[in-house]
N, C-alpha and C positions, 0 to 999 in steps of 0.2 A: 302293904308297902305302896302298891299302886295308888290307893286312895289318898294316902298322905302326900304322895308326889303331886297328884292333881290339885289338892288343896293348896300346896305350897306354890304351885304355878299360878293358881288363881289369885293368890295373895300378892303377887308381884306388883309393884307400883306401875301405874299407866305409862309413866315416862321410861320404863325399862324395856318397852317393846323393841323388837329388833329392826323393824323397818318403818319407813314413812309410807303409809298407804294412801294412794290418791285414786279417786274415781273420776273418770273423764267422760262426760255425757255430750255427745254431738250426733250429727247425722252421718252415718257410714253406709247407707244404702239408698237406692233411688237416684234421681237426677242431681240432687244437692249433696250427694256424698263427696263430690269434688271439694266442697268447702270443708267438710269434716276431716277429710284426708289431709288437706293443707294444714288444718289446725293440729292434727296429730303429728304430722311430719315436723312441724315447727316446735311442738312441745318435746318431741323426742330429741330434736337437735339441742334444745336447751339442756335436757338431761345429760346428753353426751358431753356438752360443755361443762357441766357440773361434775363430771366423772360418775354420773348416775348415783350420786350420794348427796345427802343433805345432813350437815353436822355429823359426818362420818357414818350415817346410817344408809343402807341401800334403799332405793326408792322402788316401790311396787306400784304399777299403774294398771287399773282395770278399765278398759274402754267399753262403753256401752252405747249402743245405737238407739237413738230416740225415734228413728224413722220419720222425723219431722211431725210427730203426732203428740199433742199434749198428754193424752192418756197413757202413751207408751213411755214418754219422758218421766212422768211421775212414778210409774212402776219401777223403772230402772234406777231412779234416784233413791227410792225407798229401799230397794235391794242393796244398793251400795252402802247405805247408812245402817240398815238393820242386819243384813246377813254378812256383808263384807267388812263392816265396821271400819270404813275408811276414815282418815283424819281430815281430808279435804275433798270436796267435790268441785270440779272445774269444768268449764266448757260452755255449752248452751249458745247455739246460733240464734234460735227463734224466741221472740218475746213471749208468745203464747205458751210455748213449752216451758220456759223459765218460770212464768207466772204460776203454772200448774205445779211445778216441782219445788218451788221455794219453801213452802211451809214444812213438809216433812224433814227437809234438810236442816233448816235453821232451828226448828223445834227440838231437834235432837242435839243441838249445840255443836253441830259440825259446820266448819267454815265452808261457805259456798263462794267461789270466785267466778264471776261471769267473765268469760273472755270475749264476749260479743254482745249479746242481747242486753238492752238497758231500758226496760219499760218504765214509764213515768211513775207508776204505782210504787215500785220498789225504791225509787229515788225520793218519794214522798212519804205517804202515810204508812206504807208497808216496809219501810226501811228496817234493817235489823243489824244488831251488833255482830252477827255472824255472816253478813253479806258484804263482799267487796267487789268492785269492778276493776278490771284492767283495760276497759275499753272506753265507754262514754255512756251518757244517758241519751236515749234515742233522739230526742229533740235537738241535741247540741250540734250535730253535723249539718242538718238542714237549716238550723238557725244561722250557722256560719255562711251557708250558701244564700240565704235570704239577705244577709248583710251585704254580701258581694253583689247580688243583683241590684240592691239599692245603690251601692257605690257606682255601678255601671250605668245608673240612670234609667233602669227599666221601669216603665210606668204601669204596664198591665201584664198579668201573668195567668197562666192556666196550670193547675196542679193535677198530677195524676199519680196514683199509687195503688197498692193492693189493700183490700179490705180486711186487715187484721191488725193486731195491737201496734206493731211497729209502723205499718203503713199510715195509720191514723196519727201516730206520734210525729212522723216525718212531715206530713202536710201541716200539722199544727205548728211544728218548729219553724217552717218557712213563714207562715202567717205572722208569727210573733216578731220577726225582724224585718220582713219585707215591707217597705214603706209605700210601695205602689198599690194598685188595686188588683185583687184576685177576681178575675171575671169568669172563672169556671173551675170546677173541681170534680174529679171522677175517682171513685174507689171501685176497683174491679175485683172480681171473684178470685180468691186465693186458696190454694196455689195452682189451680188447674186451668185458669184462663190465660191462653197464650196468643189470642187473636185480639188485637187492639184497634181494628178498623173502625168500629163504632166510635170509640173515644177520639181517634184521630180525625174523624169527620166533624166531631164537635169542636175540636181545636181549630180546624180550618174555618168553620162557620163563625167562631168567636173572634178570630183575628187578633190574638194577643201579641204583645211584643216579645214574649218569652214563654217557654214551657219549662216547668220543673217536674222531674220524674224521679221516682224511687222504685226500682225493681231489682232486687238482688238475684244473682244466679242466672239460670236459663231464661227467665222472663226478661231480664235486662238485655240479653242477646237478641231475643225476639223483638223487643220494643225498638231497639236501635235499627234493626233490619227493616221493620215496617215503617219507621219514621222516615228513613231514607227512601224506601220504595214509594211512599205516598207523596214524595216531592217536597215534604215540609222541611227537610234538613237544610236546604239552601234558602228557605224563606223565613223561618222562625227559629231563633237561637234556642238551643236546648241546654238546660242546666240540671245538674244531678247530684245526688248523694247515693253512694253504694251501688250504682248501676254499672260502673266501670271499675274493674279492679284487676289484679294480676291473674285471677282465675278466668274471668270472662274476656279479657283483652285479646288473648290469642284467637278467640272466635270472632270478636267484634272487628278487629283490625282497623281498616280505614274508616269504618263507620263511626269509630270513637274519636277520630281526629276532630279537634275544634269543639269538643264537648267538655267544658270544665267541671270539676268536681271538688268537693271539700273533704278533708280527712285530717285526723289527728296524727297520723303516721304516713310517711311516704318513704319509699325504699332508699332515697338518696339523702335522707337527713344525715348531717355530717358529724355524728357522735361515734365514738369508738365501738360501743356495744352494737350499734346498728350496722356499722361497716362489717364487723365480724359475722353477725347474724346473716346479713344478705350474702356476703361472699361465700360463707360455708354452706348456706342453703342452696345457692346456685351451683356450687361445685358438686353437691350431693344429688340434687334433683333436676338440674339442667333447666330450671326456669326461675323466674322471680318469685319470692314469697309474697303473699297477699297481706292486707291489713289484718285479716282473721288470724293468719299465722303469727304476725308480729305481736298481737294481743295475747296469743297462747304462749309464745316464747316468753313474753313478759310475765305471764301468770306463773310459770315455773320458777323464774328467778325471784318473783315476789314471795311465793311460798317458801322458797329457800331462805330468804332473809328472816322470815318468822321462825323457822326451825332452828337456824343458827342462833338467833337471839335467846332461845331457851335451852341452848346446848342439847337439842334433841329431846327435851322433856315435853312431850306434846300434851301433857296434862295441864300445863301452864297456859291456859287459853287467854287469860287476861293480859299476860305479858306478851303473848304472840300478837294479840289484837293491837296493843299499844305500839308494837314495832311496825305492824302493817300500816297503821294510820300515818306513819312517817314517810311511806313510799321510799324507803331507804335502800334502794337497789339501783343498778344501772339499767334504766328503762331504754328500750330502743327508740322511744320517741324523745328522749332527753328527760331532764328532771321535771317532775310535776308534783302537785300536792293533792291531798284528799280533803274533800268537804266533810261537813258533819254527817252526811248520809253515806260516806265512804264510796262516793263516786269521784273520779278525777276532776281536778281543776287544771286545765291544760290548754295549749295552743291548738288552733286549727289552721290548716294550710290550704291554699288553692293549689290543686294538682292539675296537670295537663298531660295529654298523651303525646309521646314522642317516639322516635325510633333510636335504639342504641347503636353503638359502633358496628354490631353484627347484623343490624337490620331487624332486631326484635322489637316489637311494640312494648313500651314500658311507660311508667308514670314519672313525672318529675315535679319537684316543688317549684312553684312560680313565686309565691309570696305568702306572708303570714296574714290571714284574714282577721283572726281574733286572737288576742293574747289572754291567757289565764281565764278561759271561759268556764263559768260555773253553771250547772243546770238550774233551771228556773223552779224546780220542785223541792230543793233542799230545805226551804223554809217550812214545808209541810212535814218534814221528818222530825220527830220528837227528840232524836239524839242530839246531844250538844257537841 
């Protein structure tokens, strides 16, 4: 009897499974765990808003710590696909971790949704029908800042960032839209270099009109501190992408004032989904959510739209993909579209640092820099 029962269970259609299984890969240990925790908190809030069900099925999430290491990230991703048999893998802060983890996930025909990292390779020749982004392609945000620097009439700039996949993409992004002259560029050791005195000496010697910097997390706090200590803050304007956010701002405080950034989401965007997300996040966690969190919150609602479209029958992958390509959900950034490579076509905003009514440092939208920005690598993606 037992054998027959097992065979009968094994013969059940894939769509008849009882839960929606999601693997979430991010960094939950070490100095950058603060980012992973913000992503998890936002993802959990989205699940709460969904009643922790999708198409009537309970949602099961398995969180895995990549320790910010590509070799660990790929192991955890393989485990989720092969052992846990998840339906979706979501997360990924770091481009090098995502690049290492991509193949085993998409080769298994499991949907991978990046809630942050957007390496150029995946937007181009490594694009996959099983990969979607709820963030951006890495170059897009610095491209918006390069456009803004040009609008401001900046003639010469010095670029600084970390020497890994995203750091290179960031500096390339600025170069493609900045019409002035780049008179210096430094790529620093990642992730363990936190002393930038050598680079700042080179900036002082080069005398640029502006400095563009990309350092996420703790490195961004260190860089702003040393930029001010060196006396450069009052002399050479600083422009940035991803260096100032809701996670780093409570540590950067006054150091971040007057340093503009670009982003596809800001906490004050005036759509209903965003107002609910920000208000409920603040009520629960007593601080502002970050863009990492916004993209993770979106990822949950994005997946929910696909599950609902197939009435919970997760074997219907083509139908799920067709729905996902419509971006048919209430994104906290407002409506956007998907390009052929399944990266967003979206607006980018200029953000500035202000104090709210309670005296907390936060970010506000100043203006729209670029409307309907599409990444420059989509033409290299063979998908139509």
